C-alpha positions in Angstrom: 141.4 58.1 111.6 140.0 59.4 108.3 136.4 59.0 109.5 137.3 61.0 112.6 138.9 63.7 110.4 135.8 63.8 108.2 133.5 64.2 111.3 135.7 67.0 112.6 135.6 68.6 109.2 131.8 68.4 109.1 131.6 69.7 112.7 133.7 72.7 111.8 131.7 73.3 108.7 128.5 73.4 110.7 130.1 75.7 113.3 131.2 78.0 110.5 127.7 78.0 109.0 126.2 78.9 112.4 128.8 81.7 112.9 128.0 83.0 109.5 124.3 83.0 110.1 124.7 84.8 113.4 126.9 87.3 111.8 124.2 87.9 109.1 121.6 88.3 111.9 123.8 90.7 113.8 124.4 92.8 110.7 120.6 93.2 110.4 120.2 94.6 113.9 121.0 98.3 112.9 118.6 98.2 110.0 115.8 96.7 112.2 116.5 99.3 114.9 116.2 102.1 112.4 113.1 100.7 110.9 111.4 100.4 114.3 112.5 103.9 115.5 109.7 106.5 115.4 109.9 109.2 112.9 111.1 112.6 114.0 109.1 114.6 111.4 105.7 116.0 112.1 102.7 114.3 110.6 101.2 116.1 107.6 98.2 118.2 108.2 95.2 118.4 106.0 95.1 121.7 104.0 91.5 122.9 104.0 90.2 124.3 100.7 89.7 128.0 100.9 86.3 128.0 99.1 83.4 126.2 100.8 79.9 125.4 99.8 78.0 128.4 98.2 81.4 130.1 97.5 81.9 131.2 101.1 85.4 131.6 102.5 86.3 129.0 105.2 87.5 130.5 108.4 90.0 128.8 110.7 88.3 126.8 113.4 85.0 126.6 111.5 84.5 122.8 111.5 81.2 122.8 109.6 82.6 125.1 106.9 85.7 122.9 106.6 83.6 119.8 106.3 81.6 121.5 103.5 84.8 122.6 101.7 86.2 119.1 101.9 83.0 117.5 100.7 83.0 119.9 97.7 86.6 118.9 96.9 85.7 115.2 97.2 82.8 115.6 94.8 85.2 117.3 92.3 87.7 114.5 92.7 85.0 111.8 92.3 83.7 113.5 89.1 87.3 113.6 87.7 87.8 109.9 88.5 84.6 108.9 86.9 85.3 110.9 83.8 88.8 109.5 83.5 87.5 105.9 84.1 84.9 106.4 81.4 87.5 107.8 79.0 89.7 104.8 79.5 86.8 102.4 79.0 85.7 104.1 75.9 89.3 104.1 74.4 89.7 100.4 75.3 86.3 99.7 73.6 87.4 101.6 70.5 90.6 99.7 70.3 88.6 96.4 70.6 86.3 97.6 67.8 89.3 98.5 65.7 90.8 95.1 66.2 87.4 93.5 65.2 87.3 95.8 62.2 90.9 94.9 61.2 90.2 91.2 61.3 86.9 91.5 59.4 84.5 90.7 62.2 83.0 94.2 62.4 82.1 96.9 59.9 83.2 100.5 59.9 79.7 101.6 60.8 80.0 99.6 64.1 83.1 101.5 65.0 81.6 104.8 64.0 78.5 104.1 66.2 80.7 103.1 69.2 82.8 106.3 68.7 79.7 108.5 68.5 78.2 106.9 71.6 81.4 107.3 73.5 81.6 111.0 72.6 78.0 111.7 73.5 78.3 109.8 76.8 81.6 111.5 77.7 80.1 115.0 77.1 77.1 114.1 79.3 79.3 112.8 82.1 81.4 116.0 82.0 78.3 118.2 81.9 76.7 116.4 84.9 79.9 116.7 86.8 80.3 120.3 86.1 76.7 120.9 87.1 77.2 119.0 90.4 80.3 121.1 91.2 78.7 124.4 90.2 75.5 123.9 92.3 77.7 123.7 95.4 79.6 126.8 94.4 
């Protein structure tokens, strides 16, 4: 009799577990339906820069002018990214040199040389980037 009660208890426990799992799945249905529903908002449109290559104003519908303006903006962004990347690399290198200097593996002249080279290279990168943008404008 007790084994039969134990088997009935196990059977009801499995049934309760199944019911609980199905209730969890049923509770997820509204979230899945909302996630799969298409958005009602409009897609964003690309804002064309107003100044194109050679400083000309870009007119609406002028595809070539818009492509030139976007190309000019992309060049400016690439220059800024390269300058920022170089700045981060130079600062990380300086921190490494400072750690070497602090532990006695480098001299102060090594750190000064690295700092001077980072400054000169940074100025050259900014000057070249400015020249690249100004030649298109």
